[in-house]
C-alpha positions, 0 to 999 in steps of 0.5 A: 143555220141561225141568223142574228135577227139584230142584223137582218136589215143589213145589206147582202149585195154584189159589189164591184170596182167601187168596193175593190180596195175594201174587198182587197183589204178584207181578202189580205186580212183573212188570207195574208197572200203574197202582194204579187199574188194579190195583185194578180188576183185583183188585176186579172180576176176580180173584175171577171167574177161576182162578189157578194158582200154583206154590209153593216153601217156602210161597211163590208164585213163579210164576202164570198167570191164566185169565180166563173169557169166555162166547163166541158162534158165529153163523151166517155167513148169517143171523147167528143165534146157533148156540152158546155155550160157555166159554173161558178167556183167559190173562193175568198169566203171571209168575215171580218173578225169583229163581225163573225158568228152573226149570221152574215156568211150564212146569208151570203152563201144562201143567197149565192146558191139560190142565185146560181139555182136561178141561173140553172147551174147544175152544181158549184164547188170549193176548196174548204179550209174547214169542212164543217163550215160548209156542211150545214149548207149541204156540201159533200166531200168530192175528193180528199187531198192527195200529194207526192213528194220527190227528194233524193230518195225518190217519190213518196206519198205525203197525204191521203190514205192509200198505201205509199208503196203504190206506184204513182199513177192517176186514180183512173184510166178513163178520160176526164168527162168533165173539166173547165175548158182550157181555151186561150183566156183560161191558158193566159190566166193560168200562165199569169197566175203561176207567174205571180207565184214564181212559176210557169207551164211545161208543155209536151203536147198541143193540150198537155201541160204541167202548171208549177209554182214556187213555195218559199215557206219552208227552210229550203223551199220547193217547187209545187206542181199543181196541174198535170193535164192531158186534155184532148190527148187522153188521161195521163195514165202513167204520171210517174213516166211523164214526170221523170221523162219530161217534167222533172228534167225541166224543173231541175234545169231551171232550179237545180236539184230542188224538192218537188211536190206533185199535187194529185188532188186537192180537198174539194167539196160540191153542192148540187144546185140543179138536181135535174142537170146534175143527174144528167152529168153523171157517168154510169157504166153498170146495169141500169138502176132506179130509185125513188126518193123524197129529197129535202133541200131548204135552200134550193127549192127546185131540189125539194120534192119526190123524184125517180132517178135513173142510172144508166150507161146511155144517160142518167135522168130524173123525173119529178113525181107527185108524192101519191104517184109512187112509194119513195124508197128513201127520205134523203136530204140533198147532201145524203142524196149527193153522197149516194150519187157519188158512190154509185157513179164515177163522177168523182173519178172522171171530173177534173178539179184543180183550180186555185182561183 
């Protein structure tokens, strides 16, 4: 990461209501959102998140938004809640055109990661416009985009690498262990967000719902299902049955025989912030395994060092070691370790990440 030293004295700071209009102008210049959605974001979301901005000559030239979500961890066997913790979802990453490639965004992102480390957050996540923007900051791909399209000919996969002949089912039969809490505030925000895009919610039980919006960008438009969540009712083991018996009939009643897209997964990247806390969240169902690893992390200094990591069914753990205490098996940066932990555990399958804002 290269910083332009000519701009090192420019200010990186959190901004609020006083800068709201200037932030909105930069947001719209970068993303060109429909005005109803921008109205929703800056009326209902902006005031509750943390916006980190770079200023040059008194002007905001770069920004990123840290949107807070209360997360829940449940037991994989009983489904009971084990813990709750706060995470921030990174959105709205943008730099004014004339200030790009000067290091402003690198400084904003570095400060954001270090501030989240100071607050004890285990990881952060984002939906990248381009992965290569975030890989230098040790973000790792958690999930790739996967979507299905329903037309008069039935369902077909429109993205992802799996065989399109595979039945439309969830990628796993295990209950989600990690997900943002669907409390009253979350659900009200989701209703407002989907309504701003011409959509809404379809419910079939106390906790089960589908969130949908309208996409008018194509020649005929379509309805996009962005979330199908069963929550405390357990996983949606057969999404096709749920779509065919509940969701599609309601959508067709409202919109007629329209094209429907189901977003099974979005491309998401994660970045470990506090390695010790992240390891404790990992779901693991195999024989106990231990590794000793030297970890390099130039941004989140608490992750830098030598650790013994234990992966076990009864819980995963991390113990810091002095370098002379044990011979390390691996020398990895934090991204390489992240990739290893995702491969060895079922974290990617048991985390539900389908947030838009």
